[in-house]
KEGUMAR-717655 format. One record per atom (N, C-alpha, C): x, y negated, z negated. Coordinates in steps of 0.05 Angstrom, whole numbers, padded with zeros to 5 digits, always signed. Each point is the difference from the previous one (the first is absolute). Layout:
REM KEGUMAR-717655
XYZ/...
***
This chain:
REM KEGUMAR-717655
+00592-01481+01992/-00024+00017-00001/+00009+00027-00010/-00013+00010-00020/+00007+00025-00011/-00020+00022+00009/+00011+00023+00007/-00017+00022+00010/+00006+00024-00018/-00021+00012-00010/+00005+00024-00018/+00008+00024+00017/+00014+00018-00013/+00008+00025+00014/-00024+00016+00008/-00021-00001-00016/-00025+00014+00007/-00011-00011+00026/+00001-00026+00004/-00010-00012+00024/+00017+00009+00024/+00026+00000-00004/+00018+00009+00022/-00005+00029+00007/-00004+00017-00020/-00006+00028+00005/-00027+00003+00015/-00019-00016-00007/-00026+00001+00014/+00003-00007+00029/+00016-00021+00005/+00005-00008+00028/+00015+00021+00016/+00021+00012-00012/+00015+00020+00014/-00018+00025+00005/-00016+00007-00019/-00018+00023+00003/-00020-00005+00023/-00007-00025+00005/-00020-00007+00021/+00013-00001+00027/+00027+00000+00002/+00013-00001+00026/-00005+00025+00017/-00002-00003+00026/+00001+00023+00017/+00027+00014-00003/+00000+00027+00001/+00024+00015-00004/+00024-00009+00017/-00005-00007+00025/+00022-00008+00018/+00012-00026-00008/-00013-00016-00017/+00011-00026-00008/+00017+00002-00025/-00002+00022-00015/+00015+00003-00025/+00030+00000+00004/+00010+00010+00023/+00028+00000+00006/+00011-00029+00002/-00016-00017+00013/+00009-00028+00003/+00001-00014-00027/-00020+00006-00017/+00000-00012-00027/+00024+00010-00016/+00005+00026+00002/+00023+00012-00014/+00026-00014+00009/+00004-00003+00026/+00025-00013+00010/+00002-00029-00011/-00023-00014+00000/+00000-00028-00009/+00007-00001-00030/-00012+00018-00016/+00007+00000-00029/+00029+00007-00005/+00010+00019+00015/+00029+00007-00002/+00018-00023+00007/-00008-00016+00021/+00015-00024+00007/+00000-00020-00022/-00024-00005-00011/-00002-00020-00022/+00017+00009-00024/-00001+00025-00007/+00016+00010-00023/+00030-00001+00006/+00008+00006+00024/+00029-00001+00007/+00010-00029-00001/-00016-00018+00009/+00007-00029+00000/+00002-00010-00029/-00018+00008-00017/+00000-00008-00028/+00025+00012-00014/+00006+00025+00006/+00024+00012-00011/+00025-00014+00008/+00002-00007+00026/+00023-00014+00010/+00003-00027-00013/-00022-00014-00004/+00002-00026-00014/+00009+00003-00029/-00010+00021-00013/+00009+00005-00028/+00030+00006-00001/+00009+00017+00018/+00028+00007+00001/+00018-00024+00006/-00009-00017+00018/+00015-00024+00007/+00002-00018-00024/-00021-00003-00014/+00000-00018-00024/+00018+00012-00022/-00001+00026-00004/+00016+00012-00021/+00030-00001+00007/+00006+00001+00026/+00028+00000+00008/+00011-00028+00005/-00017-00020-00002/+00008-00028+00006/+00020-00010-00021/+00019-00016+00010/+00020-00012-00018/-00013-00025-00011/-00008+00001-00025/-00013-00023-00012/+00020-00020-00012/+00025+00006+00003/+00021-00018-00011/+00001+00004-00031/+00014-00018-00012/+00002+00002-00029/-00024-00012-00013/-00013+00014-00018/-00023-00009-00014/+00008-00011-00027/-00007-00025-00005/+00008-00012-00026/-00015+00013-00023/+00012-00001-00024/-00013+00013-00023/-00027-00015-00006/-00019+00016-00010/-00026-00011-00006/+00002-00019-00024/-00014-00023+00001/+00000-00018-00023/-00025+00005-00016/+00003+00012-00024/-00022+00007-00017/-00011-00024-00015/+00014-00022+00002/-00009-00024-00014/+00011-00001-00029/-00009-00019-00016/+00011-00004-00026/-00005+00023-00019/-00022+00015+00004/-00007+00023-00018/+00016+00025+00006/+00014+00001+00022/+00015+00024+00008/-00019+00022+00009/+00011+00023+00005/-00016+00023+00009/-00022+00006-00020/-00023+00009+00008/-00021+00007-00019/+00007+00025-00015/-00010+00003-00024/+00005+00024-00017/-00015+00023+00013/+00010+00024-00004/-00013+00024+00010/+00019+00023+00001/-00010+00023+00008/+00017+00023+00002/+00012+00002+00028/+00024+00012+00002/+00012+00003+00026/-00015+00021+00017/+00001-00003+00026/-00013+00018+00018/+00021+00011+00020/-00007+00023+00012/+00017+00011+00021/-00019+00009+00023/+00011+00001+00024/-00016+00009+00022/+00005+00030+00005/-00022+00015+00002/+00002+00028+00005/-00014+00005+00027/+00015+00010+00020/-00012+00005+00026/-00024+00019-00002/-00021-00008+00015/-00024+00016-00001/-00019-00006-00023/+00010-00015-00020/-00016-00007-00023/-00003-00030-00002/+00022-00014+00002/-00001-00029-00003/+00015-00009-00024/-00008-00022-00012/+00014-00010-00024/-00008+00016-00024/+00019+00008-00016/-00004+00016-00024/+00011-00016-00023/-00016-00005-00021/+00008-00015-00023/+00018+00019-00017/+00024-00010-00006/+00019+00016-00016/-00011+00001-00028/-00001+00023-00012/-00009+00003-00028/-00031+00001-00002/-00013+00006+00022/-00029+00003-00001/-00015-00026+00007/-00026+00001-00004/-00017-00023+00007/+00006-00024-00017/-00004-00025+00011/+00006-00024-00016/-00020-00003-00023/
***
């Protein structure tokens, strides 16, 4: 079930003021658990990963890319 952020904001705005602390603690708990799961996955020893099999055609043609933190993948030499 998907809930929009606007719906969540509407629900939080409708809460009595004394209940907002409990909601804040719960959301912080959910976020800390998600962060811990992400960190555990990133630090996991996945063993040796075999090379990818591109099949008989080999790797697809295209321009090389690089990852730039805060931006994402950047195509070397401009747009494809």
